[in-house]
Every structure is written in C-alpha cells, then in structure tokens.
N, C-alpha and C positions, 0 to 999 in steps of 0.2 A: 739431253735429248730434245728432238723436235716432238712438238703435238701430235697426237692421232688425229687427224683427222675426222674421222667418223665419233672421235668422242666429243669434240665440239658440236658434231649436228648432233648430240641425245644430247648435251647441255643447252641447249640453245634452244631445242623443243620443247625441254623442259620449263624453260621461261615464259611459253607459248601460254596463253588464256586457255584452257582446255572445256568450260562450259559454255555451249551454245556455240552459233557462230562468228567468226572473228576473219577482220578484213589486214592481208598482211604485205607491204610494200616492201620489196626485197630492191633495194640498189646495188645493181652488182649481178641477179641473178643466179640463183643456188643451183646444185646440181642435183639429178633426181638421187643419191641417195639423201640431200637434203629432204627436199619435199615429199618423199617415202616415210621419212623421218615427223616431218611435221601432220602429215595426215594420220599417224597411227597414234598422235598425240591428241589429235584434235580431228575428225573425219570431216568437221562442216570447215574449215579453212578455204580459205578462198586468197587464190594468192597472186597478186601484180608485180611483172618483174621486169627492169627498165636495164639494159645494157644495149651493147654496141650492137650494129646487124650482124657481123659474121658470127661474134657467139650464139645468139639468137638462134642463128639459122642450124648450127649447131646441136643446139638443145632441142628445138623442135623435130629437125632429123631424129635425135636419141629417143624422143619423147611418142613418137609413132605408135601407137597403138596400147602406148602406157596413159591411164587416168590423167586426161589435161582437161575434163570440162571445170575444173577449180583455179585454172590457169591463165592467166592473162598476161599478153608480154606484149611491151613498149619496145620499138628503138629509139636507140637514142641516148643520150649523155643526162644524166640525171642534175648533174651540175647546172643545166641550161634547160629542164625537163619541170613543166608547170604539174608540182604534185598535189596541188589540190589545198582545202583546207577543211580541217576535221574531219577526214574520207576512212582515215586505217585507225583501226585498232593498236597494229605492230607497226613500226618502220624496222627492218632489218639491212644492214651493210657487213660486209667485211673487205678489209682495207689493208695495205701495210702501214702501221702508225706512223712510219715516217716519210709518208710519201706528201702528205698533203701541207700548204703553208695555212697559218692561224687564220688568216681572212679567209682564203676559201674552208676552212674547215667550219669557221663560225656563221659564214654565209649560208652553208652546207646542213648545220645544226637548226637553224633559225627555219630553213625550209621545213625541212621533217618536224620539227615543235609545230610551227601552224596545220601541216600537213595530220597529224596526229588526232583522236577525238579525246577529249575533254580526258580521260582517266588512262589515256592510249602509254605505251609502252616504246622505247626504241633499243636495240638491242646491237651493240657492234662488237663482230669480232676480230680483235687486233692482230695484226702479227709484225714482228720482228725479223726480214729476210736474210742479212747480213749478222752472220753467228758471231764477230767481230763486235757488236754495235747492242749485243742482248743483254750482256751485264750491265744493270744499272736504267736502259731504256726501258722498258717496261714500266717499270716504276714513275720514271719522268713521264712517260706518254701519258701513262694511265694520269696524272696530274695534271698532265694538261689538257686532257679528254674530258677530266672532270670539271674544272675549271673553263673551257668554252661549253661547257653543256651547259653549266649553271648561267653561263650569260648569255646563253641563249632562248635562258625561259624554262628549262627543266629543273623543279622541286628539288629532286632526290637523284645522288646517280651513285651507282656503287660497283663494287666490281662481282662482279659473278659468280665466275671463273678464270681459274688463271693456272698454266705448267707451262716451263720449258720458255717459248719464246713467242706464246700466244696469251690473249686475253678475254676474255667477254667482259665488255661494261653493259650494267641497263641503267638507262634514265628513265624516271618517270615524270611523265606531264604534271 
C-alpha cells in the first residue's frame, strides 16, 4: 500500500515547533495542503520556498486570493542557492530517496546544517517510487541518510514516521 500524502503532511506538521514564530525553509516547495496544515499547527510560521520557476508560477496561481503573507518564493535550484547562515528554525525537503548521489547529498546537508539556527531541525520526507525496490530500500536509504546527516554536523537523527514506501526523518542540529 502506498502512503497517504495527507497523512505525511500531518506527520510533518506535528514535528514543527508550535510556540512562537518560526522560519521554515522549504526545499522543493510544498503544496497548498501542506502550507494550510502548517499554519493550523503554528499560525506564526513564515515559509520561504525554493523551487524551479515553472512549479512556482503554478503555485502562485493556485494561491491567488489565499493566505500568502507568510510565504516567500524563490526561483531556482536549491543545490546552488545560497541558503544563508543560521537563518531558519526548520528546513524541510521531500525527495525520492534513491535520486541523489552521496556527494551531492552530503553537500546539501552541510548547507542545510549551516542555514539552521542553533536549535534548528531538518525534516526530510523520503519516498521510494519504484515499487520493485521498496523491500529493504527504506531501511538502506534511512541508514545512508543517518550517516550523511551525522557526517554533515547534525547531532541526532531519528526516524520520525514510516509507512510502506515513505519515511520522515528528523535531524537535530
């Protein structure tokens, strides 16, 4: 059985800090459902989303007339974007676990670590798309992610949620 996207959004929202304003960097831009869910858990959330131009245009069109004052969108590739230093409380990404090389992943994780405040958290939603690779792939991918996140400077990494072909990983700076 494949994961339910709405269930993943709820699980991610539950990991977000709920007291006071937070700055969240979304690498790959969420959908309206996720932003709506995040705002329900913490109305003071400010989201910066980085994604390719075509996806952002569609996202902006969908958001016309909806709550966007806490949403800032950046056009571009987050692998090459400057994420800043100690600017965000939370960084979020959602990717296929098998899509990135070790070197690219480690480089990205180091950028994410640098962009987070001292007590920041990184949340990664991982998915195995190829149903033939699911058996054992989640465990293998999770082990790889733990190793790379720890190597990039995170002090603790945990599997926050798991279902079928999807996993949510939480790394604490």
